C-alpha positions as CSV (number, residue, x, y, z in Angstrom):
1,M,-36.8,-26.2,44.1
2,K,-36.8,-28.1,40.8
3,L,-34.7,-27.1,37.8
4,R,-36.4,-27.3,34.5
5,R,-34.6,-28.7,31.6
6,R,-35.0,-26.9,28.3
7,K,-35.2,-28.8,25.1
8,L,-32.3,-27.9,22.8
9,I,-33.6,-26.7,19.5
10,P,-31.2,-27.6,16.7
11,V,-29.7,-24.5,15.1
12,R,-29.4,-24.3,11.4
13,L,-25.8,-23.7,10.6
14,H,-26.1,-23.8,6.8
15,G,-27.2,-20.1,6.6
16,K,-24.4,-19.0,9.0
17,Q,-21.7,-20.9,7.0
18,A,-22.8,-19.1,3.8
19,Q,-22.5,-15.8,5.5
20,V,-19.1,-16.6,6.8
21,S,-18.0,-17.5,3.2
22,L,-19.3,-14.3,1.8
23,E,-17.6,-12.2,4.5
24,L,-14.3,-14.1,3.9
25,A,-14.5,-13.5,0.2
26,A,-15.2,-9.8,0.7
27,S,-12.4,-9.4,3.2
28,L,-9.9,-11.2,1.0
29,V,-10.7,-8.9,-1.9
30,V,-10.1,-5.9,0.4
31,V,-6.9,-7.3,1.8
32,F,-5.5,-8.0,-1.8
33,V,-6.4,-4.5,-2.9
34,L,-4.6,-3.0,0.1
35,L,-1.5,-5.2,-0.5
36,F,-1.5,-4.3,-4.2
37,G,-1.8,-0.6,-3.4
38,T,0.9,-0.8,-0.8
39,L,3.3,-2.5,-3.2
40,Q,2.7,0.1,-5.8
41,V,3.4,2.9,-3.3
42,F,6.7,1.3,-2.3
43,L,7.7,0.7,-5.9
44,W,6.9,4.4,-6.7
45,M,9.0,5.5,-3.6
46,N,11.9,3.4,-4.8
47,K,11.8,4.9,-8.3
48,R,11.6,8.4,-6.9
49,L,14.5,7.8,-4.5
50,V,16.7,6.5,-7.3
51,Q,15.9,9.5,-9.5
52,R,16.6,11.9,-6.5
53,Q,19.9,10.1,-5.8
54,Q,21.0,10.4,-9.4
55,D,20.3,14.1,-9.3
56,Y,22.1,14.4,-5.9
57,E,25.2,12.6,-7.2
58,A,25.3,14.8,-10.3
59,K,25.2,17.9,-8.1
60,R,28.0,16.6,-5.9
61,V,30.5,16.8,-8.8
62,T,29.3,20.3,-9.6
63,A,29.6,21.3,-5.9
64,A,33.1,19.8,-5.6
65,N,34.3,22.0,-8.5
66,S,32.5,25.2,-7.4
67,A,33.2,27.7,-4.6
68,S,29.5,28.4,-4.0
69,E,26.8,26.2,-2.5
70,V,24.9,24.0,-4.9
71,Q,21.5,22.7,-4.0
72,T,19.4,20.0,-5.6
73,D,16.3,21.5,-7.3
74,E,13.1,19.4,-6.9
75,T,10.7,21.9,-8.2
76,D,10.5,20.3,-11.7
77,Q,8.2,17.4,-10.9
78,A,8.0,16.3,-14.5
79,K,11.3,14.4,-14.3
80,Y,10.2,12.4,-11.3
81,P,7.8,9.4,-11.7
82,K,4.2,9.9,-10.9
83,L,2.3,7.7,-8.4
84,N,-0.2,5.7,-10.5
85,I,-1.5,2.9,-8.3
86,F,-3.7,1.2,-11.0
87,G,-1.1,1.6,-13.7
88,Q,-1.7,1.8,-17.4
């Protein structure tokens, strides 16, 4: 039994390289948008935590001088920073 040898046809890589470049560019844009959004969410969480901690500390002084239980009221959302990912 004889094995046949096939001729190797040269493959054009130029088109493949262009597609890889486009995919890389698109994926980098998506990655940077995700990183930016994640950073904005963490900064918002930090600002909100600072505001809540200030309110909590202010209530501790009131609670120490009062015989009744004092709770932090978070129903007024106007005093807490709003999440704005794309900022103004």
